[in-house]
C-alpha positions as CSV (number, residue, x, y, z in Angstrom):
1,M,2.6,1.8,134.3
2,G,3.6,5.4,133.7
3,A,6.1,4.6,131.1
4,L,3.6,2.5,129.1
5,D,1.1,5.3,129.2
6,Y,3.7,7.7,127.9
7,I,4.8,5.4,125.1
8,S,1.2,4.6,124.1
9,S,0.3,8.3,124.0
10,F,3.4,9.1,122.0
11,C,2.7,6.3,119.5
12,S,-0.9,7.2,119.2
13,Y,0.0,10.9,118.6
14,T,2.5,10.1,115.8
15,Y,0.4,7.5,114.0
16,S,-3.0,9.2,114.4
17,N,-4.4,12.2,112.7
18,A,-2.7,15.3,114.0
19,K,-5.9,17.4,113.7
20,T,-7.7,15.6,116.5
21,K,-7.4,17.6,119.7
22,R,-7.6,16.0,123.1
23,K,-9.6,17.6,125.9
24,P,-7.6,18.9,128.9
25,L,-7.4,16.7,132.0
26,Q,-10.0,17.9,134.5
27,T,-11.9,16.9,137.5
28,V,-15.7,16.9,137.4
29,E,-17.7,16.7,140.6
30,I,-21.4,15.8,140.5
31,K,-24.1,15.6,143.2
32,V,-26.2,12.4,142.7
33,K,-28.6,10.9,145.2
34,M,-27.7,7.2,145.6
35,D,-29.6,5.1,148.1
36,C,-28.1,1.6,147.7
37,D,-25.1,-0.4,146.3
38,G,-27.0,-0.9,143.0
39,C,-27.5,2.8,142.4
40,E,-23.8,3.4,143.2
41,R,-22.7,0.6,140.8
42,R,-25.0,1.7,138.0
43,V,-23.7,5.3,138.1
44,R,-20.1,4.2,138.4
45,N,-20.3,1.8,135.4
46,V,-22.1,4.3,133.2
47,V,-19.4,7.0,133.8
48,R,-16.5,4.6,133.7
49,R,-17.5,3.5,130.1
50,M,-17.1,7.0,128.8
51,K,-14.2,7.8,126.5
52,G,-11.4,9.6,128.2
53,V,-12.3,8.8,131.8
54,K,-9.2,8.0,134.0
55,S,-10.8,7.4,137.4
56,V,-14.2,7.5,139.1
57,E,-14.6,8.0,142.8
58,V,-18.1,7.6,144.5
59,N,-18.9,8.9,147.9
60,R,-22.4,7.7,148.7
61,K,-22.5,9.3,152.1
62,Q,-22.0,12.8,150.6
63,S,-24.0,11.9,147.4
64,R,-21.0,12.8,145.4
65,I,-19.2,11.4,142.3
66,T,-15.8,12.6,141.2
67,V,-14.6,11.9,137.7
68,N,-11.0,12.5,136.5
69,G,-10.1,12.4,132.9
70,H,-10.2,14.1,129.5
71,V,-13.9,14.6,129.4
72,D,-16.5,17.3,128.9
73,P,-18.3,18.1,132.1
74,N,-21.7,18.6,130.4
75,K,-21.4,15.2,128.8
76,V,-20.6,13.5,132.1
77,L,-23.7,15.2,133.7
78,K,-25.9,14.1,130.8
79,R,-24.6,10.5,131.1
80,V,-25.3,10.4,134.9
81,K,-28.8,11.8,134.3
82,S,-29.4,9.0,131.7
83,T,-29.5,6.5,134.7
84,G,-32.7,8.2,135.8
85,K,-31.1,9.9,138.8
86,K,-31.4,13.5,139.6
87,A,-28.0,15.0,139.2
88,E,-26.3,18.5,139.2
89,F,-22.8,19.9,139.4
90,W,-21.4,19.8,142.9
91,P,-22.7,23.1,144.4
92,Y,-20.6,23.2,147.6
93,I,-17.2,24.4,148.5
94,P,-15.2,24.0,151.7
95,Q,-16.1,26.6,154.3
96,H,-12.6,27.8,154.9
97,M,-12.3,29.0,151.3
98,V,-14.8,31.8,151.7
99,Y,-14.1,35.1,153.5
100,Y,-17.6,35.4,155.1
101,P,-19.3,32.0,155.0
102,F,-22.3,33.0,157.1
103,A,-23.8,35.4,154.5
104,P,-27.5,34.8,153.9
105,G,-28.1,32.4,151.1
106,M,-24.8,30.5,151.5
107,Y,-25.8,28.2,154.3
108,D,-27.5,25.0,153.2
109,K,-28.8,22.3,155.6
110,R,-28.2,19.6,153.0
111,A,-24.5,20.5,152.6
112,P,-21.9,18.1,154.0
113,T,-20.1,19.0,157.2
114,G,-17.7,21.8,156.6
115,H,-19.1,22.9,153.3
116,I,-21.3,25.8,152.2
117,R,-23.0,26.7,148.9
118,N,-20.7,28.1,146.2
119,P,-21.1,31.9,146.3
120,T,-21.3,32.2,142.5
121,Q,-24.2,29.7,142.6
122,A,-25.8,31.2,145.7
123,F,-26.0,34.7,144.3
124,P,-26.4,34.5,140.5
125,A,-27.7,38.0,140.2
126,A,-24.7,39.6,142.1
127,N,-22.4,39.1,139.1
128,S,-24.7,40.9,136.7
129,A,-25.6,43.7,139.0
130,G,-23.0,46.0,137.5
131,E,-20.6,48.2,139.5
132,N,-20.7,47.9,143.2
133,Y,-20.8,51.5,144.5
134,V,-20.3,50.6,148.1
135,S,-16.8,49.4,147.4
136,L,-15.9,52.7,145.7
137,F,-15.9,54.4,149.1
138,S,-13.7,52.2,151.4
139,D,-11.3,52.8,154.2
140,D,-8.6,50.7,152.5
141,N,-8.3,53.0,149.5
142,V,-8.9,56.6,150.7
143,H,-8.2,58.0,147.2
144,A,-10.9,56.0,145.5
145,A,-13.5,58.8,146.0
146,C,-11.1,61.3,144.3
147,S,-10.9,59.1,141.2
148,I,-14.7,59.2,140.8
149,M,-15.0,63.0,141.1
């Protein structure tokens, strides 16, 4: 099947308009509350019909849908919301990827086992706070104070 995909993409590139640009291949994860098989099927079918979608994985236990393909994440989210379900981008990351996972605001009771809130989403004001003066005086870099003065 891989050879046929390669040949079809090669032929479509040479015969189609060269100005059209293809979106990069990416993975979009969305949190959607699904209660039954009908909800799961409806969300899967709506996303599967989108142009550029390669695969759709639904995990009803985690309320998570993973879409792989040449798609725009905002369009996928909009399409999922069109089913009438409350949807948002997947707000959790694995716990082992964060240096200090027990910081206030990162723990969420609704998070799946082994996951915590994404720090960039848990602390949105931390990025716009400006320069962090506490890190200027650290034990790791003893000459940092000299560079300020």
